[in-house]
C-alpha positions as CSV (number, residue, x, y, z in Angstrom):
1,M,63.1,152.2,36.3
2,A,63.4,150.1,39.2
3,T,65.8,147.3,40.0
4,A,65.0,144.1,42.1
5,V,67.6,142.1,43.6
6,P,66.8,139.0,44.9
7,S,68.1,137.2,47.7
8,P,67.0,134.2,49.8
9,T,65.3,134.0,53.0
10,P,65.0,131.0,55.2
11,N,62.0,130.0,53.9
12,P,63.0,128.4,51.3
13,D,59.7,129.2,49.4
14,A,60.5,132.8,49.7
15,L,62.9,135.6,48.4
16,K,63.8,138.9,48.8
17,F,63.9,141.2,46.5
18,T,65.8,144.6,47.2
19,V,64.1,147.6,44.7
20,D,65.9,150.9,44.4
21,V,62.6,153.1,45.7
22,S,60.6,152.7,48.9
23,F,56.7,151.5,48.4
24,P,54.6,154.5,49.2
25,D,52.5,151.5,51.9
26,M,52.2,148.3,53.0
27,V,51.5,145.4,50.4
28,N,50.9,142.2,51.2
29,V,48.1,140.2,48.6
30,A,47.7,136.2,48.7
31,A,45.9,135.5,45.6
32,A,46.0,137.0,42.5
33,N,42.8,137.5,42.1
34,A,42.8,140.1,45.3
35,A,46.3,142.2,43.5
36,D,43.5,144.6,42.5
37,G,44.2,147.5,40.5
38,D,48.5,147.0,41.7
39,A,50.0,146.8,38.0
40,F,53.3,145.6,39.9
41,V,51.4,142.3,42.4
42,Q,49.6,141.7,38.5
43,A,52.4,141.2,36.8
44,V,54.3,139.2,39.9
45,F,50.9,136.7,39.9
46,A,50.9,136.6,35.7
47,A,54.7,134.3,36.2
48,G,52.3,131.5,37.5
49,G,53.6,129.6,40.8
50,V,53.5,133.1,43.6
51,A,51.5,132.1,46.4
52,S,52.3,136.1,47.9
53,V,53.5,139.2,47.5
54,F,54.6,140.9,50.1
55,A,56.3,144.5,49.9
56,M,56.9,147.4,51.6
57,N,60.3,150.2,52.2
58,D,62.8,149.4,49.6
59,F,61.8,145.4,49.6
60,V,59.7,143.1,48.2
61,T,59.7,139.5,49.4
62,V,57.3,136.7,47.0
63,T,56.5,133.5,48.7
64,R,56.1,131.0,45.4
65,E,54.3,127.5,45.9
66,P,55.9,124.7,46.0
67,G,57.7,123.3,43.1
68,A,57.0,126.4,41.5
69,D,59.8,127.9,39.1
70,W,61.9,130.8,40.6
71,D,63.7,131.9,37.3
72,A,60.0,132.3,36.1
73,I,59.0,134.8,39.3
74,T,62.8,135.8,39.0
75,A,62.7,137.7,35.9
76,A,58.8,138.1,36.5
77,V,59.2,140.7,40.2
78,Q,62.5,142.1,37.8
79,A,60.3,143.1,34.6
80,A,57.5,144.2,36.5
81,A,59.8,146.5,39.1
82,A,61.1,147.8,35.5
83,E,57.6,148.2,34.5
84,H,55.6,149.6,37.4
85,L,57.9,150.7,39.8
């Protein structure tokens, strides 16, 4: 059960989440239909409003579609980390 702690980035449409596990490989997914079997990434995109997910080492950067709700996306990232990482 991993945790994901959000922090701001210079881009107001991106948040960095520090996780307490390491990703074995870099993840760079720019569309929900490209998540192809990655349960964590699929769960993040399921929140709606997610434009891309980039992950490596011990962090995930999520970029939202303009105007999307950060609260829903943050909750989805944290739940996905707890369940899938």
